[in-house]
C-alpha positions as CSV (number, residue, x, y, z in Angstrom):
1,M,-7.7,103.9,303.7
2,D,-8.9,106.3,301.1
3,A,-10.6,104.1,298.5
4,I,-12.5,100.8,298.3
5,L,-12.5,99.1,294.9
6,F,-15.3,96.6,294.2
7,D,-15.7,93.9,291.7
8,L,-19.3,93.7,290.2
9,D,-20.3,90.1,289.3
10,D,-20.9,87.9,292.4
11,T,-19.6,90.7,294.6
12,L,-22.3,93.4,294.3
13,I,-24.7,91.6,291.9
14,V,-25.6,87.9,291.6
15,D,-24.1,86.3,288.5
16,E,-23.4,82.6,288.6
17,A,-26.6,81.7,290.4
18,V,-28.7,83.8,288.1
19,S,-27.1,82.2,285.0
20,R,-27.8,78.7,286.5
21,E,-31.4,79.7,287.1
22,S,-31.7,81.0,283.5
23,M,-30.3,77.7,282.1
24,E,-32.7,75.7,284.3
25,S,-35.6,77.8,282.9
26,V,-34.4,76.9,279.4
27,A,-34.2,73.2,280.3
28,Q,-37.8,73.4,281.6
29,Q,-38.9,75.0,278.4
30,A,-37.2,72.3,276.3
31,A,-38.9,69.7,278.4
32,A,-42.3,71.3,278.0
33,K,-42.0,71.8,274.3
34,A,-40.1,68.8,273.2
35,G,-40.3,66.2,276.0
36,V,-36.6,66.2,276.7
37,E,-35.3,65.2,280.1
38,A,-34.7,68.6,281.8
39,R,-31.8,67.6,284.1
40,Q,-29.9,66.0,281.3
41,F,-30.6,68.9,279.0
42,F,-29.2,71.4,281.6
43,T,-26.0,69.3,281.9
44,D,-25.6,69.0,278.1
45,A,-26.2,72.7,277.5
46,S,-23.7,73.7,280.2
47,R,-21.1,71.4,278.7
48,H,-21.7,72.5,275.1
49,G,-21.7,76.2,276.2
50,S,-18.3,75.9,277.9
51,Q,-16.7,73.7,275.2
52,L,-17.9,75.8,272.2
53,W,-16.8,78.9,274.0
54,K,-13.3,77.6,274.5
55,E,-13.0,76.3,271.0
56,G,-14.4,79.5,269.4
57,P,-12.3,82.0,267.5
58,C,-12.8,84.7,270.1
59,Y,-11.5,82.7,273.1
60,S,-8.3,84.6,273.6
61,F,-10.2,87.9,273.6
62,V,-13.0,86.8,275.9
63,R,-10.5,85.3,278.4
64,A,-8.4,88.5,278.4
65,I,-11.4,90.8,278.9
66,G,-13.2,88.4,281.2
67,I,-16.3,87.4,279.3
68,S,-17.8,84.1,280.5
69,Y,-19.6,81.6,278.3
70,H,-22.8,82.4,280.1
71,E,-22.4,86.0,279.0
72,C,-21.8,84.9,275.4
73,L,-25.3,83.5,275.6
74,W,-27.0,86.8,276.3
75,G,-24.6,89.8,275.6
76,K,-25.3,92.1,272.7
77,F,-21.5,93.1,272.4
78,E,-22.1,96.4,270.9
79,G,-19.1,98.4,269.7
80,D,-17.1,99.1,266.6
81,S,-13.8,97.5,267.5
82,P,-12.7,94.5,265.4
83,E,-12.8,92.3,268.5
84,L,-16.3,93.2,269.6
85,T,-17.6,93.0,266.0
86,R,-16.2,89.5,265.6
87,L,-17.5,88.5,269.0
88,R,-21.0,89.9,268.2
89,E,-21.2,88.0,264.9
90,W,-19.9,84.7,266.4
91,A,-22.1,84.8,269.4
92,Q,-25.3,84.9,267.4
93,A,-24.6,81.5,265.9
94,Y,-22.9,80.2,269.1
95,R,-25.9,80.6,271.3
96,V,-28.2,78.7,268.9
97,E,-25.6,76.0,268.4
98,V,-25.4,75.4,272.2
99,F,-29.1,74.5,272.4
100,R,-29.2,72.7,269.0
101,K,-26.5,70.3,270.1
102,S,-28.2,69.8,273.5
103,L,-31.5,68.9,271.7
104,Q,-29.6,66.7,269.3
105,D,-28.1,64.8,272.2
106,Q,-31.6,63.6,273.1
107,G,-32.5,62.8,269.5
108,L,-34.4,66.0,268.7
109,P,-32.6,68.1,266.1
110,D,-34.8,71.2,266.0
111,E,-33.3,74.5,264.7
112,A,-36.4,76.5,265.4
113,L,-36.7,75.3,269.0
114,A,-32.9,76.0,269.5
115,E,-33.5,79.6,268.4
116,F,-36.4,80.0,270.7
117,L,-34.4,78.6,273.7
118,A,-31.5,81.0,272.9
119,G,-33.9,83.9,273.0
120,H,-35.5,82.5,276.2
121,F,-32.1,82.4,278.0
122,S,-31.4,86.0,277.1
123,A,-34.8,87.2,278.3
124,R,-34.7,85.2,281.6
125,R,-31.1,86.3,282.4
126,R,-32.1,89.9,282.1
127,A,-35.3,89.4,284.1
128,L,-33.6,87.6,287.0
129,Q,-30.9,90.1,287.7
130,R,-30.6,91.0,291.4
131,L,-28.3,92.4,294.0
132,M,-26.1,90.5,296.4
133,P,-27.5,90.7,300.0
134,D,-26.7,93.9,301.8
135,A,-25.1,95.6,298.7
136,K,-26.9,98.9,298.9
137,E,-26.7,99.1,302.6
138,V,-23.0,98.4,302.7
139,L,-22.2,100.9,299.9
140,T,-24.3,103.6,301.6
141,R,-22.4,103.1,304.8
142,L,-18.9,102.9,303.4
143,R,-19.2,105.9,301.0
144,Q,-19.6,108.2,304.0
145,H,-15.9,108.0,304.7
146,H,-14.3,106.5,301.6
147,K,-14.2,106.9,297.9
148,I,-16.0,104.0,296.3
149,A,-15.1,102.6,292.9
150,L,-16.1,99.8,290.6
151,L,-13.6,97.6,288.7
152,T,-15.2,95.0,286.5
153,N,-14.0,92.7,283.7
154,G,-16.3,92.2,280.8
155,A,-17.8,93.7,277.6
156,P,-18.5,97.4,277.8
157,D,-22.2,97.4,276.9
158,L,-23.0,94.3,279.0
159,Q,-21.3,95.5,282.1
160,R,-22.8,98.9,281.7
161,E,-26.2,97.3,281.3
162,K,-25.7,95.3,284.5
163,I,-24.7,98.4,286.4
164,A,-27.8,100.3,285.1
165,A,-30.1,97.4,286.0
166,S,-28.6,97.2,289.5
167,G,-29.3,100.8,290.4
168,L,-25.9,101.0,292.0
169,G,-24.2,103.4,289.5
170,G,-24.7,106.5,291.7
171,F,-22.6,105.0,294.5
172,F,-19.3,105.1,292.6
173,D,-16.8,107.9,292.3
174,A,-15.2,106.1,289.3
175,I,-15.9,103.0,287.2
176,A,-13.5,101.0,285.0
177,V,-14.7,98.3,282.7
178,S,-12.0,96.1,281.2
179,G,-13.5,96.0,277.7
180,E,-13.4,99.8,277.5
181,H,-9.7,99.8,278.0
182,G,-8.6,96.6,276.4
183,I,-7.0,95.3,279.6
184,G,-8.5,93.3,282.5
185,K,-7.8,92.1,285.9
186,P,-5.4,90.7,287.1
187,L,-3.1,92.9,285.1
188,P,-2.1,95.9,287.2
189,G,-2.7,98.4,284.4
190,I,-6.5,98.4,284.8
191,F,-6.1,99.1,288.5
192,K,-3.8,102.1,287.7
193,I,-6.4,103.5,285.3
194,L,-9.1,103.4,288.0
195,L,-6.8,104.7,290.8
196,D,-5.8,107.6,288.5
197,Q,-9.4,108.5,288.0
198,L,-9.9,108.5,291.8
199,G,-6.6,110.4,292.5
200,V,-5.7,107.7,295.1
201,D,-2.4,106.0,295.7
202,A,-2.4,102.2,295.5
203,H,-1.1,101.9,299.0
204,R,-4.3,103.7,300.2
205,A,-6.8,101.4,298.5
206,V,-8.3,98.0,299.1
207,M,-9.9,95.6,296.6
208,V,-13.0,93.6,297.3
209,G,-14.0,90.7,295.0
210,N,-15.0,87.1,294.6
211,S,-12.3,86.0,292.2
212,L,-9.0,84.8,293.6
213,E,-7.5,84.7,290.0
214,R,-8.7,88.1,288.9
215,D,-9.5,90.3,291.9
216,I,-7.1,89.1,294.6
217,A,-4.2,88.4,292.4
218,G,-4.8,91.7,290.6
219,A,-4.8,93.6,293.9
220,R,-1.5,92.1,294.8
221,N,-0.1,92.8,291.3
222,A,-1.1,96.4,291.6
223,C,0.4,96.7,295.1
224,L,-2.9,97.6,296.8
225,A,-2.8,98.0,300.6
226,S,-5.1,95.0,301.1
227,S,-7.2,92.4,299.3
228,I,-10.6,91.1,300.6
229,W,-12.0,87.9,299.1
230,I,-15.8,87.5,299.3
231,Q,-16.2,83.7,299.4
232,I,-19.4,82.7,297.6
233,E,-20.5,79.2,298.3
234,G,-20.5,77.1,295.2
235,S,-18.3,79.4,293.1
236,E,-14.9,78.9,294.7
237,E,-12.1,78.6,292.2
238,P,-8.9,76.6,292.5
239,D,-6.0,79.0,292.9
240,D,-2.9,79.4,295.0
241,V,-3.5,83.1,295.5
242,I,-4.0,84.0,299.2
243,P,-6.1,87.0,300.1
244,H,-5.3,89.3,303.0
245,H,-8.8,88.8,304.4
246,T,-11.8,86.6,303.7
247,I,-15.4,87.4,304.2
248,R,-18.6,85.4,303.5
249,G,-21.0,88.2,303.0
250,L,-20.9,92.0,302.4
251,H,-22.3,92.6,305.9
252,E,-18.9,91.6,307.2
253,L,-17.1,94.3,305.2
254,P,-17.8,97.6,307.2
255,P,-16.3,96.4,310.5
256,L,-13.3,94.9,308.6
257,I,-12.7,98.2,306.8
258,A,-13.0,100.1,310.1
259,M,-10.3,97.8,311.5
260,L,-8.0,98.3,308.6
261,G,-8.5,102.0,308.7
């Protein structure tokens, strides 16, 4: 086994839980400033965020690149491509609309408060970023005998911002961000781009990630030697893709890699 490819979100850094915590903080702010019911506001904002994201004009692009509705609530989406320009322009109005509708659901149409809550979500999401347990320790151990690479779906500037904030960038021999290449997991092309950077054959590489649909299916599409699913409680997704191996924490990875090697 020459190389280990890692996903980023909810594999090496916490994503879904941090996004939920940020939305909960927004709901508490709405309750404090306008007297709304915080739990209902959280539910409404999550619903509107997902629905408006799916109905938006950029949906096909964000799905292909792997940009979630939570990310549309805080990403800057810098870049000159037509797709990123359109997304950047749409997202500014989208994030205010999510919270405007959520306030309106409780009889409080307040545009200024919606704008404040949109800014609060972005600030809290950045402030709450953190690593998955054992991430640094496991990467330190594995890179002694293997090439380590990062393969992440998402917008170029947002994923690079997350990598910089994580402090993990120096661990990787190569990094591929789907938005920088216009192709994302589970398509095999993005795996080939990263493996070519590493100079490693697919049959000598393993993929580690939390998404059955993206990471595990992608590893199989790219004919990698093995796929390892990190099962995060509460974020399981329905899919008929079966990983070669399943772990429930990064601490389980080094002995599994040793066994595979």
